[in-house]
N, C-alpha and C positions, 0 to 999 in steps of 0.2 A: 797354556789355561790361562784364561785370565787372572791375576793377583787382585786379592777382596782386599778392600780400603774402605777403612768408614770414613763418609763423604765430611765429616767434622772435622775431620786430620787428613785432608789432601797438600795443605802448606807444609807438613811436618814429612809426608809420606814423598813427598816431592821433593826431600832432600836426597836421597838414597833410590828412588825408583826410576830416575833419567840422568842424573846425572852423578859420579864419585863425588862424595862427602871428602874422602880421602885416599889418600895412593898409595903410593910403596912406602912414603916416608914418615909411617906409621913408627916406625922402630921396632916391627914386629915383622922382618921380612924373610919369615921361612927359616932363618937360622936352626930354629925348635924345631925337634921332631915325637910325633904323637908316642906318649908313653903305650908299650906292650897291653893289649888288651886282656892277657892274661891275669890281670889283676883283678880282673872281676867273675873267673871261673866259677866262683864256689854261686854269686848271686844268681847266675845263669844253671848251674845245677841245681839250685832251690828249684829254680821256675818250671824246671823240667820234674821237678820230682813233683811238682804239684801237678804236671799235665799227665804223667804218667795216673796217677790218683784220678784224673776228674780232667780227661781230656776239652780241650775249648774248643767251639764250634769250628767248623770252617768256611771261609766264606764270611768271616765277619770283621771288621775292623782293627787293626792290630796298634794300637797306639801307643809308641816305644820313643824313649829320649832318658834323661839324665835326671837330677832328683824335681825339678821342679815337676816334671810328669810323673815321677815316680811318688810324689806330695797330692798328686789330685786321684789316685788310684782308691783314695776312700768314698769318694763320689763322683768321680767319671761316670759309673756305666751310669746313672740317675741324671746329671747335666745332660748326657749324647743322649737318654731315652727317647722314642725307643729302637733309635739303632740298639746292635750287638757290635758290643767294645770288647777285646782284649786289651788290659792294662799290661806291661811290657815296663813302665819306666827303673833306671836302675843307677842309684844316687852316683855323681861324678864321673858320668859318663859322657864322654863326647863322640864328633862325628865316625871317628876311627871304626870307635868300639860298636857304636851302630854296625856299622859296616862289617869289621868281623865278625859279630855273634848273629846277622841277621837270617843265616841262613837256619841255627836254633830256636830263635824267638819269634823270628817273624815268617820266612817262608815254610819253616815246619806246618804252620797253620791253617795255609793256600789261602791267605785273606785278598776281599775282594780291594782293601783300599788297608793304607798305612795314614797313620797320622805321626810325625816324625817332631821332637823339638831337640835339636843339638845345636852349640856352634855358643854358646852359655861359656862353657870351662873352656873350650879351645881356646876361646882369646884370652879367658883368664890365664889358660896356661903357657900365650904366648907362641899358638899358633896364627899365622898371617892369613889375612883374609881370603887370598888367592887358594890355598891351601884347603881351606875349610869346604869353599865352592870346588873345588876337584875332587875331596875326600866325597860331598854330596853326590856330584856325579857319577863318582866308581858306586854310591850304596844304590842310586838308580839305576844304573846298567846294571847291578848283580840283584835285585828284584824283578826287574823285565825280561833278565835273561830267563827267569824259571817263568814270569808269571806277566806277562808283555801287556796286559790288558790291564792290570793292577792301578789303580790309582793313588797315589802319593799328594799329601799336604803337608806340605813346611809350614810350621809355626814359629813366625817371624824370632829372634833371641830379642829377648823382652830386656830394657833396661832396669837398673834396680840400682839403691843408692849406694850400697856398698863398691860395686864395678861401674860405678858415673863417668868415671876416668878412663874405662876401656869402650865409652859408646863411640867414639869414632870408629873404633876397629868394629864394633857389631854391626853399626848399620851398613859399614863398606861389605860387611859379608852379608849383612841381606841384602843388600845391593845386586851384587854378586848372583845372590840365589834368585831372587826375584825375577829377576834378566832369564836365570836359566827354565826357571818354572812358567815364564812368558810363550817361550819357545817351545813348549811340550804341551799337548793334550791333555795328557793324563797324571800334570804334575800344578799344583796350585799353590800359590804362595798367600799364606793368611796371615797378614796383622795384625797381632796382637800385642804390638808394641805399643799404638798408637794412643789406645784405649788408657796406656799405662800412664800418660805423662799428663800433666795439669796444663793449666795454661799458661805458665810462663816456660815450658817445654821439658821441664823437670821432672825426675822420677813422685808420684803418687806418693804421700806418705804412710797413709792409712791402709797400704795394702802389702804391706812386707810385716815380717815378724822380727823378732829384736834380733838378729842377724842381718838386717835388711835388706837381703839376698833373698832366700826364699817366701812363699806367700803366704799370707794368710786367707781366710776364703775367702774376702772380697777380693783377693788378686783372680782367683781362679772363678769369680764369679763372671768378671771381665770375661775372661778367655772362653766362658762358657757361653756368655752371650752373641762374641766374636765369632765362634767356630760351630757353634750348634746349626744356625739357621743356614752355613755354608755348606754343611752337613748333610742335611736333612733337603734341601735340597739337589744336590747330587745323587745321594745314598739312599733315600729312602723308598724309592721303588726298587731297588735291588735286594733288599732286606728278607730273608725267607719269611712266607707265611706263617703264622703258629696254627698249630693243626690243634682241633682239639678231641675229647676222648670220647668213645660211643658213649658216653652217657651225661656229656658236658654238651650246651647249647652252643 
């Protein structure tokens, strides 16, 4: 499926959508393995407890990812309206954690589509870009084994001030996943990173909290304005029609 790229940022995106920016000499050559996903068991159990009290609708769009996704929970439903979304961000997670818990907080809802933000923590934890891309492929395979028609939208790994020294590895991870998405009509790479950079190619300072990693509302406005048009164009036609009661117009 096509990659979504803001026209104003074509020069930047070209650095990783066509040729690699950085190769295996990044210093993260796959020696580091993923931590056990079991460290998030309590967080997943909290989601499940909430699901038992109020089951999410089937056929919606699940938004899963790390703390950048979790920080969007408060406004994502309004930001992506009228689409029905199920927020499932859990802070500190990586691609392997999303893969491990997909059955419980993704597939169990039988979604028609998935928005995925992972890779940020993977790079910070020393995981090589190739391993991140391989784990993304495993996530896709797991989803499509049960829901072959499900569409998956990958949000590009974002640049940040605190992790700017890791941006080369993030670019390479983005490039590899963008290439994967280009080969499958059910996958869409959504470039949220370009609009987060200023005219000099550095992260905008005004879109991050004091830790220079997590986003302020201004950062999420960028994500909203980049992602929403993509989702509305592709997913609105599949949105269940809301029925009215017998005494409602």
